[in-house]
C-alpha positions in Angstrom: -14.4 29.4 -5.8 -12.0 28.3 -3.1 -8.6 27.0 -4.1 -8.8 24.0 -1.7 -11.1 22.4 0.9 -12.1 24.0 4.1 -10.2 21.4 6.3 -13.3 20.4 8.3 -13.1 17.3 10.4 -16.3 15.8 9.0 -17.3 12.4 10.4 -17.2 9.5 8.0 -20.6 8.9 6.5 -19.8 5.3 5.4 -19.1 4.2 9.0 -22.8 4.1 9.7 -23.3 1.2 7.4 -20.0 -0.4 8.2 -20.5 -0.4 12.0 -24.1 -1.6 11.8 -23.3 -4.6 9.5 -24.8 -3.0 6.4 -21.6 -3.0 4.3 -21.8 -4.6 0.9 -18.8 -6.7 0.4 -18.2 -9.3 -2.3 -19.6 -12.2 -0.3 -22.7 -10.2 0.5 -23.8 -9.7 -3.1 -23.0 -13.1 -4.8 -25.6 -14.0 -7.5 -28.2 -16.6 -6.4 -27.2 -20.1 -7.4 -23.5 -19.4 -7.8 -21.3 -22.5 -7.5 -18.7 -22.6 -4.8 -15.0 -22.8 -5.9 -12.3 -24.4 -3.9 -8.6 -24.5 -4.8 -6.5 -27.6 -4.5 -3.1 -26.4 -3.6 0.5 -27.7 -3.4 1.3 -29.4 -0.1 5.1 -29.0 -0.8 7.3 -26.0 -1.5 9.2 -27.4 -4.5 8.6 -30.4 -6.7 8.2 -31.7 -10.2 4.7 -32.8 -10.9 4.7 -36.4 -12.1 1.0 -37.1 -12.1 -2.3 -35.2 -11.6 -5.5 -37.2 -11.8 -8.8 -35.4 -11.2 -11.2 -37.9 -12.7 -12.7 -39.0 -9.3 -13.1 -35.4 -8.3 -15.0 -34.7 -11.5 -17.5 -37.4 -10.7 -18.0 -36.5 -7.1 -21.4 -35.5 -5.8 -22.3 -31.9 -6.6 -19.2 -31.2 -8.7 -19.8 -29.3 -12.0 -16.3 -28.7 -13.1 -12.6 -29.3 -12.2 -10.0 -27.3 -13.9 -6.2 -27.9 -14.3 -3.6 -25.9 -16.2 -4.0 -28.3 -19.2 -7.8 -27.7 -19.2 -7.2 -23.9 -19.4 -4.6 -24.3 -22.2 -7.0 -26.6 -24.1 -9.7 -24.0 -23.7 -7.5 -21.3 -25.3 -6.6 -19.4 -22.2 -3.4 -17.5 -21.7 -2.4 -18.9 -18.3 0.5 -16.6 -17.6 0.2 -13.7 -15.0 2.0 -10.6 -16.1 4.5 -8.6 -14.0 7.0 -5.7 -14.2 10.8 -6.3 -14.3 13.2 -4.0 -12.6 16.1 -2.4 -14.5 19.5 -4.1 -13.9 22.6 -2.1 -13.3 24.0 -3.3 -16.6 21.1 -1.8 -18.6 19.2 -5.1 -19.0 16.0 -6.0 -17.2 15.2 -8.5 -14.5 14.1 -12.1 -15.1 10.5 -12.8 -16.0 9.9 -16.6 -15.6 6.4 -17.8 -16.4 4.0 -17.7 -13.5 1.0 -19.9 -14.5 -2.4 -19.4 -12.8 -2.4 -23.1 -12.1 0.8 -25.1 -11.6 2.2 -26.5 -14.8 5.1 -28.9 -14.7 6.4 -27.8 -11.2 5.2 -26.4 -7.9 7.3 -23.7 -6.3 5.7 -22.8 -3.0 3.3 -24.3 -0.5 -0.2 -23.2 -1.4 0.5 -22.8 -5.1 -2.8 -23.4 -7.0 -3.0 -26.7 -8.9 -6.6 -27.4 -9.6 -9.9 -25.6 -9.0 -13.1 -27.4 -8.2 -16.6 -25.9 -8.7 -19.5 -27.5 -6.8 -22.9 -26.8 -5.5 -21.7 -26.5 -1.9 -18.3 -25.7 -0.3 -18.3 -29.0 1.5 -18.8 -30.9 -1.7 -15.9 -29.0 -3.3 -13.7 -29.8 -0.4 -14.7 -33.4 -0.4 -13.8 -33.6 -4.1 -10.4 -32.1 -3.5 -9.7 -35.1 -1.3 -10.1 -37.4 -4.3 -7.5 -35.7 -6.4 -4.4 -37.8 -7.0 -1.3 -35.6 -7.0 2.1 -37.2 -7.6 5.3 -35.4 -7.4 9.1 -35.7 -7.0 10.0 -33.4 -4.2 13.0 -31.1 -4.7 15.1 -29.2 -2.1 13.6 -25.9 -1.2 15.6 -22.7 -1.6 14.6 -20.5 1.3 17.5 -18.3 2.4 18.0 -14.6 1.6 20.9 -15.3 -0.7 21.7 -16.2 -4.3 22.7 -19.7 -5.3 21.3 -22.9 -4.0 18.6 -25.1 -5.6 17.2 -23.3 -8.6 13.6 -22.2 -8.3 13.5 -21.6 -12.1 15.9 -23.5 -14.3 16.3 -20.5 -16.6 17.3 -18.1 -13.8 20.9 -18.6 -12.8 21.8 -18.3 -9.1 18.1 -17.5 -8.4 19.1 -13.9 -9.1 16.0 -12.1 -10.4 17.6 -8.7 -10.7 20.7 -6.7 -9.9 19.7 -3.0 -9.4 22.0 -0.1 -8.9 21.6 3.6 -8.6 24.0 6.4 -7.6 27.8 6.8 -8.2 29.6 3.7 -6.9 33.1 5.1 -7.5 32.5 8.5 -6.0 30.8 6.8 -3.0 33.9 4.6 -2.4 36.2 7.6 -2.6 34.1 9.5 0.0 34.3 6.5 2.3 38.0 6.3 1.8 38.4 9.9 2.8 35.8 9.9 5.7 36.7 10.9 9.2 34.1 8.4 10.6 32.4 5.4 9.1 29.4 3.6 10.7 27.9 0.3 9.4 25.0 -1.8 10.5 23.2 -4.9 9.3 19.5 -4.1 9.2 16.9 -6.9 8.8 13.3 -6.2 7.8 11.2 -9.2 8.6 8.4 -10.6 6.4 4.8 -10.0 7.3 1.4 -11.3 6.2 -1.0 -8.5 5.4 -4.2 -10.1 6.9 -6.8 -7.6 5.6 -10.0 -7.8 7.5 -11.9 -9.1 4.5 -10.0 -11.9 2.7 -9.6 -12.0 -1.0 -12.9 -12.9 -2.7 -14.6 -12.8 -6.1 -17.5 -14.0 -8.1 -17.7 -14.3 -11.9 -20.8 -14.4 -14.2 -21.1 -14.8 -18.0 -24.2 -13.7 -19.8 -23.3 -15.3 -23.1 -21.4 -12.4 -24.5 -19.9 -10.4 -21.5 -17.9 -11.3 -18.5 -18.6 -9.7 -15.1 -15.9 -10.2 -12.4 -16.7 -8.7 -9.0 -13.7 -8.8 -6.6 -12.2 -7.0 -3.7 -9.4 -4.9 -5.0 -7.8 -1.5 -5.3 -8.9 -0.6 -8.8 -10.9 -2.3 -11.6 -9.0 -1.3 -14.8 -5.8 -3.4 -14.5 -7.8 -6.5 -13.7 -10.2 -5.7 -16.6 -7.2 -5.6 -19.0 -5.9 -8.9 -17.7 -9.2 -10.7 -17.9 -9.6 -9.6 -21.5 -6.1 -10.6 -22.4 -6.1 -14.0 -20.7 -9.5 -15.1 -21.9 -9.2 -13.6 -25.4 -12.1 -11.2 -24.9 -12.6 -7.8 -26.3 -12.1 -5.3 -23.4 -15.6 -3.9 -24.0 -17.0 -7.3 -23.2 -15.4 -7.3 -19.7 -16.9 -5.6 -16.7 -15.1 -5.5 -13.4 -16.7 -4.2 -10.2 -15.4 -3.7 -6.7 -18.0 -3.0 -3.9 -17.0 -2.2 -0.4 -13.5 -3.6 0.3 -12.4 -4.5 3.8 -8.7 -3.4 3.6 -6.2 -3.7 0.8 -2.8 -2.2 1.9 -1.2 -2.9 -1.5 -1.8 -6.6 -1.3 -5.1 -6.4 -3.1 -3.7 -4.4 -6.0 -2.5 -7.3 -8.0 -3.9 -10.1 -10.2 -4.2 -13.4 -8.5 -4.9 -16.8 -10.1 -8.3 -17.4 -8.6 -9.9 -14.4 -10.4 -9.0 -15.7 -13.9 -9.8 -19.3 -13.3 -13.2 -18.3 -11.9 -13.9 -16.2 -15.1 -12.9 -19.2 -17.3 -15.2 -21.5 -15.3 -18.2 -19.1 -15.4 -17.9 -18.9 -19.2 -17.4 -22.7 -19.6 -20.4 -23.5 -17.3 -22.7 -20.6 -18.2 -23.3 -20.3 -14.5 -22.0 -17.8 -11.9 -19.2 -19.0 -9.6 -17.9 -17.7 -6.3 -14.7 -18.0 -4.3 -13.7 -16.6 -0.9 -10.4 -17.4 0.8 -10.4 -18.7 4.3 -7.8 -17.2 6.7 -5.2 -19.9 6.4 -5.5 -19.9 2.7 -4.9 -16.1 2.7 -1.9 -16.5 4.9 -0.5 -19.1 2.5 -1.2 -17.2 -0.7 -1.7 -13.5 -0.3 1.4 -11.5 -1.3 3.6 -10.9 1.7 5.5 -7.7 2.6 9.0 -6.6 3.4 11.5 -9.6 3.7 14.9 -8.0 3.0 18.2 -7.5 4.7 20.6 -4.6 4.2 24.2 -3.8 5.0 24.2 0.0 5.4 27.1 2.4 5.8 27.3 6.1 6.5 30.4 8.2 6.0 30.9 11.4 8.1 33.3 14.3 8.1 35.0 15.5 11.2 32.0 17.8 11.9 29.6 14.8 11.7 28.1 15.8 8.4 27.2 12.9 6.1 29.5 12.7 3.1 28.3 9.4 1.6 25.7 6.7 2.1 25.9 3.1 0.8 23.5 0.2 1.0 23.7 -3.4 -0.2 20.3 -5.1 0.0 19.1 -8.6 -0.7 15.3 -8.8 -1.2 13.1 -11.9 -1.3 10.6 -12.0 -4.2 9.2 -15.4 -3.3 8.7 -18.1 -6.0 7.5 -15.8 -8.8 7.4 -12.1 -9.7 4.2 -10.5 -8.4 2.9 -7.5 -10.3 5.4 -4.9 -9.0 7.5 -7.2 -6.8 10.8 -6.4 -8.5 10.2 -2.7 -8.3 9.4 -2.4 -4.5 12.9 -2.8 -3.0 14.7 -1.3 -6.0 13.1 1.6 -7.8 10.7 2.6 -5.0 13.3 2.0 -2.2 15.6 4.4 -4.1 12.9 7.1 -4.2 13.5 8.1 -0.6 16.8 6.4 0.1 18.5 9.7 1.2 15.5 10.6 3.4 15.5 14.2 4.6 19.3 14.6 4.7 21.6 16.6 2.5 23.4 13.6 1.1 25.4 14.4 -2.0 27.0 11.0 -2.7 25.3 7.6 -2.5 25.2 4.1 -3.9 22.4 1.6 -3.7 22.7 -2.0 -4.9 19.8 -4.4 -4.6 19.8 -8.1 -5.4 16.3 -9.7 -5.8 16.2 -13.4 -5.3 13.7 -16.1 -5.9 12.9 -18.5 -3.0 10.3 -21.3 -2.6 8.0 -19.1 -0.6 4.8 -17.0 -1.4 5.3 -13.9 -3.5 6.3 -10.6 -1.9 5.1 -7.3 -3.2 3.7 -3.9 -2.1 2.7 -3.6 1.5 1.6 -0.2 3.0 4.3 2.1 1.9 5.8 -0.1 -0.8 9.6 0.4 -0.6 9.5 3.7 1.3 9.1 2.2 4.8 11.9 -0.2 4.0 14.3 2.6 2.9 13.4 4.9 5.8 13.8 2.0 8.2 17.3 1.4 7.1 18.3 5.0 7.1 16.8 6.0 10.4 18.2 2.9 12.2 21.6 4.1 10.8 21.1 7.6 12.1 20.5 6.4 15.6 23.5 3.9 15.4 25.7 6.7 14.1 24.7 9.0 16.9 25.7 6.4 19.4 29.0 5.6 17.8 29.9 9.3 17.3 28.8 10.1 20.8 26.3 12.8 19.9 22.6 13.4 20.5 20.5 11.6 17.8 18.2 14.5 17.4 21.0 17.0 16.9 22.7 14.6 14.4 19.6 14.7 12.4 19.3 18.5 12.6 22.9 19.0 11.5 22.2 16.9 8.3 18.6 18.1 7.5 18.2 19.6 4.0 17.9 23.4 4.8 14.8 25.2 3.9 16.8 27.5 1.6 17.8 24.5 -0.6 14.2 23.7 -1.7 13.3 22.7 -4.3 15.9 20.0 -3.7 17.3 17.4 -6.1 18.2 14.2 -4.3 21.2 12.1 -5.2 18.7 9.4 -6.4 16.9 11.8 -8.7 13.8 12.9 -6.7 12.9 16.6 -6.6 11.5 17.5 -3.2 9.4 20.7 -3.6 9.2 22.0 0.0 10.1 21.1 3.5 10.8 22.6 6.9 12.0 19.6 8.9 13.4 21.5 11.9 10.0 23.1 12.5 8.2 19.7 12.4 10.8 18.1 14.7 10.5 21.0 17.2 6.8 20.5 17.4 7.2 16.7 17.9 9.7 17.2 20.7 7.3 19.7 22.4 4.2 17.4 21.9 6.2 14.3 23.0 7.7 16.1 26.0 11.2 14.9 25.2 12.4 17.3 28.0 10.6 15.1 30.5 12.0 11.8 29.2 14.7 11.6 31.9 12.1 11.7 34.6 10.1 8.9 32.9 13.2 6.8 32.5 14.0 7.2 36.2 10.5 6.1 37.1 10.8 3.0 34.9 14.2 2.1 36.4 12.8 2.5 39.9 10.2 -0.1 38.9 12.9 -2.5 37.6 12.1 -1.7 34.0 14.3 -0.6 31.1 13.1 2.4 29.1 14.1 3.7 25.7 13.2 6.5 23.4 13.5 6.2 19.6 13.0 8.8 16.8 12.3 8.5 13.2 12.2 11.4 10.7 10.6 10.0 7.5 9.8 11.3 4.1 7.8 9.5 1.4 6.9 10.1 -2.2 3.4 9.7 -3.3 3.1 7.1 -6.1 0.7 5.9 -8.8 -0.8 7.3 -11.9 -0.5 11.2 -11.8 -3.7 11.7 -13.8 -7.3 10.9 -12.8 -10.8 11.2 -14.1 -14.1 12.3 -12.6 -17.7 12.7 -13.8 -20.3 14.8 -12.1 -23.9 14.2 -13.1 -26.9 16.4 -12.1 -29.7 13.8 -11.7 -33.5 14.1 -12.2 -34.2 13.8 -8.5 -32.3 17.0 -7.8 -29.2 15.3 -6.5 -25.7 14.9 -7.9 -23.6 11.8 -8.6 -19.8 11.9 -8.5 -18.0 9.1 -10.3 -14.4 8.6 -9.2 -11.4 6.7 -10.5 -10.0 5.7 -7.2 -11.2 2.8 -5.0 -11.8 3.0 -1.3 -10.5 0.1 0.9 -11.9 1.7 4.0 -10.1 5.0 4.0 -13.2 7.2 3.9 -13.3 8.2 0.3 -17.1 8.6 0.2 -16.8 11.2 3.0 -13.8 13.1 1.7 -14.8 13.3 -2.0 -18.4 14.3 -1.3 -17.2 16.8 1.3 -14.8 18.3 -1.2 -17.4 18.6 -4.0 -19.8 20.1 -1.4 -17.2 22.6 -0.3 -16.5 23.7 -3.8 -20.0 23.9 -5.1 -22.4 24.5 -2.2 -24.3 21.4 -3.0 -25.3 19.8 0.3 -23.3 16.7 1.0 -26.4 14.6 1.5 -27.5 15.4 -2.0 -24.3 13.9 -3.5 -24.2 10.2 -4.5 -20.7 8.6 -4.5 -19.9 6.0 -7.3 -16.7 4.0 -7.5 -15.4 0.6 -8.7 -17.3 -0.1 -11.9 -15.5 -0.3 -15.2 -18.7 0.1 -17.1 -19.5 3.4 -15.4 -16.0 4.8 -15.1 -13.9 4.5 -18.3 -10.5 4.7 -16.6 -9.0 5.4 -13.3 -5.8 5.1 -11.3 -7.2 3.1 -8.4 -5.9 3.3 -4.9 -2.2 3.0 -3.9 0.8 5.1 -3.1 -1.1 7.7 -1.1 -2.4 9.1 -4.3 -6.1 9.0 -4.0 -7.2 12.3 -2.4 -4.6 14.4 -4.1 -5.3 13.2 -7.6 -9.1 12.9 -7.2 -9.6 16.3 -5.7 -7.3 17.8 -8.3 -9.5 16.6 -11.1 -12.7 17.4 -9.2 -11.5 20.9 -8.9 -11.1 21.0 -12.7 -14.6 19.6 -13.1 -16.1 22.3 -10.8 -14.3 25.0 -12.8 -15.8 23.6 -16.0 -19.2 23.6 -14.4 -18.9 27.1 -13.2 -17.7 28.3 -16.6 -20.5 26.5 -18.4 -23.2 27.7 -16.0 -21.8 31.3 -16.2 -22.3 31.3 -20.0 -25.8 29.7 -19.6 -26.9 32.3 -17.1 -25.5 35.1 -19.1 -27.6 34.1 -22.1 -30.7 33.4 -20.0 -30.5 36.8 -18.2 -29.2 38.8 -21.1 -26.0 40.0 -19.4 -22.3 39.8 -20.2 -20.5 36.8 -18.6 -18.2 39.2 -16.6 -21.4 40.3 -14.8 -21.8 36.9 -13.3 -19.7 35.5 -10.4 -19.8 32.3 -8.3 -19.0 32.8 -4.6 -20.3 31.7 -1.3 -22.0 28.7 -2.9 -24.2 30.7 -5.2 -24.1 32.5 -8.6 -24.4 36.3 -8.4 -25.9 38.2 -11.3 -25.0 41.9 -11.4 -28.1 44.1 -11.5 -30.4 41.2 -10.4 -31.7 39.9 -7.1 -31.3 36.4 -8.4 -28.8 34.2 -6.5 -29.3 30.7 -7.8 -27.4 27.8 -6.3 -25.6 25.3 -8.6 -28.5 22.9 -8.1 -30.9 25.7 -9.0 -29.0 26.3 -12.3 -29.0 22.6 -13.1 -32.8 22.5 -12.6 -33.2 25.5 -15.0 -31.0 23.7 -17.5 -33.1 20.6 -17.3 -36.3 22.6 -17.8 -34.7 24.2 -20.9 -33.7 20.7 -22.1 -30.0 21.5 -22.0 -28.7 18.0 -21.6 -25.2 19.3 -22.3 -25.3 21.1 -18.9 -26.2 18.1 -16.8 -23.1 15.9 -17.1 -19.5 17.0 -16.8 -16.4 14.8 -17.3 -12.9 16.0 -16.6 -9.4 14.5 -16.9 -6.4 16.2 -15.2 -2.9 15.4 -14.1 -1.2 16.7 -11.0 2.0 18.7 -11.9 4.2 16.5 -9.7 4.6 14.3 -6.7 4.3 15.6 -3.2 6.5 14.5 -0.3 4.8 14.0 3.1 7.2 14.0 6.0 7.2 13.9 9.7 8.7 12.9 13.0 7.7 9.9 15.1 8.9 9.6 18.7 8.3 6.3 20.5 9.0 5.3 24.1 9.1 1.7 25.2 9.4 0.0 28.5 11.0 -3.4 28.8 10.6 -6.0 31.6 14.1 -7.6 31.8 12.7 -10.6 33.6 10.3 -11.6 30.7 11.5 -9.6 27.7 8.1 -8.1 27.3 8.2 -4.8 25.4 5.5 -2.3 26.1 5.0 0.6 23.7 4.2 3.2 26.4 4.2 6.6 24.6 3.9 7.6 21.0 4.0 11.0 19.3 3.6 11.9 15.6 3.9 15.3 14.0 3.4 15.3 10.2 3.6 17.7 7.4 0.8 16.8 5.1 0.4 20.2 3.6 -3.2 21.4 3.4 -5.7 18.8 4.5 -9.3 18.5 3.5 -10.4 16.4 6.4 -7.9 16.3 9.3 -10.0 13.6 11.1 -9.5 11.2 8.3 -5.8 12.0 8.0 -5.3 11.3 11.7 -7.2 8.0 11.3 -4.9 7.0 8.5 -1.9 7.8 10.7 -3.3 5.8 13.6 -3.8 2.8 11.3 -0.4 3.1 9.8 1.3 3.3 13.2 -0.5 0.2 14.3 0.7 -1.7 11.2 4.3 -0.5 11.6 4.4 -1.2 15.4 2.7 -4.6 14.8 5.6 -5.6 12.5 8.1 -4.2 15.0 6.7 -5.9 18.1 4.9 -9.1 17.1 4.3 -10.0 13.4 6.7 -12.4 11.9 6.4 -15.0 9.1 8.2 -18.3 9.8 8.9 -21.1 7.3 10.5 -24.4 8.3 13.5 -25.9 6.5 11.1 -27.6 3.9 9.2 -24.4 3.1 6.2 -25.2 5.2 4.5 -22.1 6.7 4.5 -22.4 10.4 2.6 -19.1 11.0 -0.6 -20.0 9.1 -3.2 -19.2 11.8 -3.7 -16.4 14.3 -2.6 -18.9 17.0 0.9 -18.6 15.5 1.0 -15.2 13.8 0.7 -12.4 16.3 -1.4 -9.5 15.1 -1.2 -6.3 17.2 -4.2 -5.8 19.5 -5.7 -2.7 20.9 -4.0 -3.0 24.3 -0.6 -3.3 22.5 -0.8 0.3 21.5 -0.9 3.5 23.5 -2.8 6.6 22.6 -1.1 8.2 19.6 -0.6 11.9 20.1 -0.9 13.6 16.7 -0.4 17.1 15.3 0.6 18.6 12.0 2.9 21.4 10.9 1.9 22.0 7.3 4.1 23.3 4.6 1.8 23.3 1.5 3.1 21.4 -1.5 3.7 23.3 -4.7 2.9 20.3 -6.8 -0.9 20.4 -6.8 -3.5 23.2 -6.6 -4.6 22.2 -3.1 -1.2 22.2 -1.6 -1.8 18.7 -0.3 0.6 15.8 0.5 -0.7 12.2 0.7 -1.2 10.7 4.1 -2.3 7.1 3.6 1.0 5.3 4.2 2.8 7.9 6.3 2.1 6.2 9.7 3.8 3.0 8.6 6.8 4.7 7.0 7.7 6.4 10.3 6.7 3.9 13.0 9.0 0.9 12.3 12.2 2.7 12.9 11.0 4.8 15.9 9.9 1.6 17.8 13.1 -0.3 16.8 15.3 2.7 17.8 13.5 2.9 21.2 14.1 -0.8 21.8 17.8 -0.4 20.9 18.0 2.6 23.2 16.6 0.6 26.1 19.0 -2.3 25.5 22.1 -0.4 24.7 23.4 -0.1 28.2 23.0 -3.9 28.6 25.6 -4.2 25.9 23.2 -5.3 23.2 24.3 -3.9 19.8 22.2 -5.8 17.3 18.4 -5.7 17.5 16.1 -6.9 14.8 12.3 -7.0 14.5 10.1 -8.4 15.8 10.8 -7.6 19.4 8.7 -10.4 20.9 9.2 -11.2 24.6 11.1 -14.4 23.7 13.5 -12.7 21.3 14.2 -9.8 23.7 14.7 -12.2 26.6 17.2 -14.1 24.5 19.1 -10.9 23.8 19.2 -10.0 27.4 20.2 -13.5 28.5 23.0 -13.7 25.9 24.3 -10.2 27.0 24.5 -11.4 30.6 
């Protein structure tokens, strides 16, 4: 049995149905006769509710039910969404103000749910919403990235949700006092809207004793627990399913009000109900990403080696805590704060603040892109102020190979790494030696050209343990039940491929099952680049269990000792016999012998530790100084993902991640007005990246196998985003530096860049 997969670039089998319109998403499988749900939402960012009359809506044509927060409370529902609080630097924990599924007493952001209408058609539900009488006393909106101002929650002083600190503040100050050079930079990280291809959606049905919630998400078990808690049901009486999911990116990991109100309604009515967000509704209410600003400082000795690093960050949580909102820019930011550099002294202080805006939580990378963005912007700025080459400054401060495993100043233990080798390959693939010629060509055409580098590292996250079940079925095929949840990454391909590699079972004989809490007792879901590492790790254990069980069975059947039987080249070998049965052959024998114990295998296993994907991104941009238009002209990525099962899927993940990071850097930007109204609530106002905004992404790998799992893998799902933001921003800064521009912040839209150039003139 091989230790890890064969690293074959197998084409994605699920793409056949996706590209031919045969995908089965939530809205494709809604039960017949399901009522349509429509949410009446707050039109203002901050107000005290003085009146809410839904009587006319309840009597409107086609309406079966209208629910308010009071109706839910009267029905015995726990209306509070749960969340995790960050540790404060003084040993306490962050604030946890109540977040009701429907507004109760106050509204705190535009789009906050107030009442949900259930009708026979969507038009009837929308018409009924027009009949709701909603009275309120508007309050000033707190919108800035700062403490103080109008309180969002009366019980949270200064709007300060948490005050997180890690490192040694006094030692860091001493190092700065003694430094030969100090470099500082304000780094803004703009808010984005996730805009998954499939909006959030769900349906709920009640059979008189059990609740079934089907929704697009990133794992069924957390939602199952919350449905049971909030509706007062025994967990065994709750089933949650997730079919095909059209993108998640962290945003779909979390509990949202609509799911629980729909469950309550399905039980109250005894009828199935359905809800799907429209695009503007998604933009108003989906968890946003990023939205922080940092003052960063690096201290260097006379030889340009880093002696200390310090960051003071303010992070916007929105109006309420989302599931892990407080942890993203604190605990997870800290995970990779020192990056790939040998930094011995550091201090990170993060203040999380509430504002009258939509919640902010995990977005592809979840804290790690934010941390790497700050650090890699600082490395480029430091190189400029110190008068040295930015690549060589990085090399001088890389953690040397001989120091691995390496304990970082924030407590992470990097197992392996060879950053110089990866950077060498990136420079070769990206032809950095030819950059001067490309710059001269751009200048001859009246354009500005810049090159930017980012060397990132990230830590895979999520539950380290996972479960799998492998069933040999009567039709001669095999079913594999997994605890992760594909959002379009290609799990069906990679997990069937891996099982086929390890067992010799043809991939077309393997049936892939995910996203059903009745069929899979527990799982870690998808997030934090964990899926393939954890799922293949436990699958490897299951295969080992199968081989052990089948070896004993064959030994008894053929009357030989177990050490006379081996499993290799996809078949069992029996010493002294010409028999060479495949695994499917042995399963058929066991079925004939009525050995049910040999037809289903469950395994649980935990990876020994986190892996740390890393890599170099090199971006080149061209800027038209007349219009400010930034063109991303050349892009190169070399990653260390350790051993890969399917390099094609890994490259696809990198391409998608680069697109999302570059999209934030070049065009995506959330804008609220002074009253908290979202001004970027359609694709006419919110600029998503398009295909012609991106060049071909040159991609290669320089693997250094991880020691933290049997396959030697490192997660790849978020890597493209972690590295792309800073590489593009550094390239823009490089192009504008000679024009005297010293402060550049995303997004680099033509108007913003033109303003920078005009101001510099």
